[in-house]
C-alpha positions as CSV (number, residue, x, y, z in Angstrom):
1,M,194.4,-13.4,-14.4
2,R,195.6,-10.1,-13.0
3,R,196.3,-8.8,-16.5
4,K,192.7,-9.4,-17.6
5,T,191.5,-7.7,-14.4
6,W,193.6,-4.6,-15.2
7,I,192.4,-4.5,-18.7
8,K,188.8,-4.7,-17.6
9,L,189.3,-2.0,-14.9
10,S,191.1,0.2,-17.4
11,F,188.3,-0.2,-20.0
12,A,185.7,0.6,-17.3
13,L,187.6,3.7,-16.1
14,I,188.0,5.0,-19.7
15,S,184.3,4.3,-20.4
16,I,183.2,6.2,-17.2
17,L,185.5,9.1,-18.1
18,L,184.1,9.2,-21.6
19,I,180.5,9.3,-20.4
20,I,181.4,12.1,-17.9
21,D,183.1,14.0,-20.7
22,L,180.0,13.7,-23.0
23,I,177.6,14.8,-20.2
24,A,179.8,17.7,-19.2
25,G,180.4,18.8,-22.8
26,N,176.6,18.7,-23.5
27,F,176.0,20.7,-20.3
28,F,178.5,23.4,-21.1
29,Y,177.3,23.6,-24.8
30,D,173.8,24.2,-23.6
31,L,175.0,26.7,-21.0
32,A,177.4,28.8,-23.1
33,I,177.0,28.2,-26.8
34,K,173.4,27.2,-27.6
35,R,171.5,30.3,-28.6
36,E,168.5,30.5,-26.3
37,K,167.3,32.5,-23.4
38,K,169.6,31.9,-20.4
39,E,167.4,31.5,-17.4
40,F,170.3,31.8,-14.9
41,L,170.9,35.3,-16.2
42,Q,167.4,36.5,-15.6
43,G,166.8,38.7,-12.6
44,N,170.5,39.3,-12.1
45,E,170.9,42.9,-10.9
46,D,174.4,43.1,-12.2
47,L,173.1,42.7,-15.7
48,T,170.3,45.1,-15.4
49,V,170.4,47.8,-18.2
50,S,168.7,51.1,-17.6
51,T,165.8,52.1,-19.9
52,A,167.8,55.0,-21.2
53,A,170.8,52.8,-22.2
54,M,168.5,50.2,-23.8
55,D,166.7,53.0,-25.8
56,V,170.1,54.2,-27.1
57,F,171.0,50.6,-28.1
58,L,167.7,49.8,-29.7
59,K,166.5,53.2,-31.1
60,G,169.6,55.3,-31.0
61,D,170.8,57.4,-34.0
62,W,173.9,55.3,-34.2
63,R,172.0,52.9,-36.5
64,S,171.3,55.6,-39.0
65,W,174.9,56.7,-38.7
66,V,176.1,53.2,-39.6
67,A,173.7,53.0,-42.5
68,N,175.0,56.3,-43.9
69,Q,178.7,55.4,-43.7
70,D,180.6,54.2,-46.7
71,F,182.3,51.1,-45.2
72,E,184.8,49.4,-47.4
73,Q,183.9,45.7,-47.3
74,W,186.8,43.3,-47.0
75,Q,186.8,39.6,-47.6
76,L,189.1,37.9,-45.1
77,E,190.1,34.2,-45.2
78,S,190.9,32.5,-41.9
79,Y,193.7,30.0,-41.5
80,D,191.3,27.2,-42.2
81,G,189.7,28.7,-45.3
82,L,186.6,30.2,-43.8
83,H,185.5,33.5,-45.6
84,L,184.8,36.3,-43.2
85,N,183.4,39.7,-43.9
86,G,185.3,42.7,-42.6
87,Y,184.3,46.4,-42.7
88,F,186.8,49.3,-42.7
89,L,185.9,53.0,-42.4
90,E,188.7,55.4,-43.0
91,A,188.9,58.4,-40.8
92,K,188.0,61.8,-42.1
93,K,191.6,63.0,-41.7
94,P,194.6,60.8,-42.4
95,T,195.7,58.9,-39.2
96,N,197.6,55.8,-38.2
97,K,195.1,55.2,-35.4
98,T,192.7,52.3,-36.0
99,V,190.2,50.8,-33.5
100,I,189.3,47.1,-34.0
101,L,185.9,46.4,-32.7
102,A,184.7,42.9,-32.0
103,H,181.0,42.2,-31.4
104,G,179.5,40.0,-28.7
105,Y,178.0,36.6,-28.9
106,L,174.6,37.5,-30.3
107,G,175.7,40.4,-32.4
108,D,177.3,41.2,-35.7
109,A,179.8,43.6,-37.0
110,M,177.4,46.5,-37.6
111,D,176.3,46.4,-34.0
112,M,179.6,47.9,-33.1
113,G,178.5,51.2,-34.7
114,L,177.3,52.1,-31.3
115,Y,181.0,52.5,-30.2
116,G,182.4,53.1,-33.7
117,Q,180.6,56.4,-34.0
118,Y,182.4,57.7,-31.0
119,Y,185.8,56.6,-32.1
120,Y,185.2,57.9,-35.6
121,E,183.5,61.2,-34.9
122,E,185.1,62.2,-31.6
123,L,188.5,60.7,-31.6
124,G,189.3,60.6,-35.4
125,Y,190.1,56.9,-35.6
126,N,189.8,54.5,-38.6
127,I,187.4,51.7,-37.7
128,F,187.6,48.0,-38.5
129,T,185.1,45.5,-37.5
130,A,184.2,42.0,-38.7
131,D,181.6,39.3,-38.5
132,L,183.0,36.5,-36.5
133,R,182.3,32.8,-37.1
134,G,178.6,32.0,-37.1
135,H,177.6,35.7,-37.0
136,G,176.3,38.3,-39.4
137,G,177.3,37.3,-43.0
138,V,179.3,34.3,-41.9
139,K,177.1,31.2,-42.4
140,E,179.6,28.5,-41.5
141,I,179.8,27.4,-37.9
142,T,182.1,24.8,-36.4
143,L,181.9,22.7,-33.2
144,A,185.0,24.4,-31.9
145,L,183.3,27.8,-32.2
146,V,184.7,29.4,-29.0
147,G,188.3,28.5,-29.7
148,M,188.0,29.5,-33.3
149,I,186.7,32.9,-32.5
150,A,189.8,33.6,-30.5
151,L,191.9,32.4,-33.5
152,T,189.9,34.6,-35.9
153,I,190.6,37.8,-33.9
C-alpha cells in the first residue's frame, strides 16, 4: 500500500514540475527570444538613445563605408554542421591585430560596420565579423539558440 502511495506521489510531483517547467520555458522564450516589441523595455530611461546617436546609427556614413569595403566572405561550419557567413577585412597596413565584432540580437554582421570603421580607419586593425545563428545570411535556427550562439563565438 505504501509503495503505491509513493509511486503516485512521485508521479504527481514529476507532473507538477514538468508543467512548471513548460510554463516557465514558454514565459522566458517570449521574454527573451521571441522577436517582438518588448513592452517592459519601453519608457526605460537607461535605454534612451539620443537623437544624435540614433541618427548616426540609422543614417550615418558608416553604412556607405561598409558598402564600399571589399570584405572577404568566409564560409564557416559550426561544430554541428551549420554553415555560417563570416566577413574579413584586411587592414591597410600589415598587422597581427584583428578585432572580432559580434552583433546584437536583432542585428547582423554588417551592422558592426558602425564600430568596424573606427577600428579599421583609426586603429589599423583587421576586422572579422560573422552572422550568428538565425541572423543575416544564416537561415537555420534551433531551439537552443542562446546556448548555441555562445558556442558559435
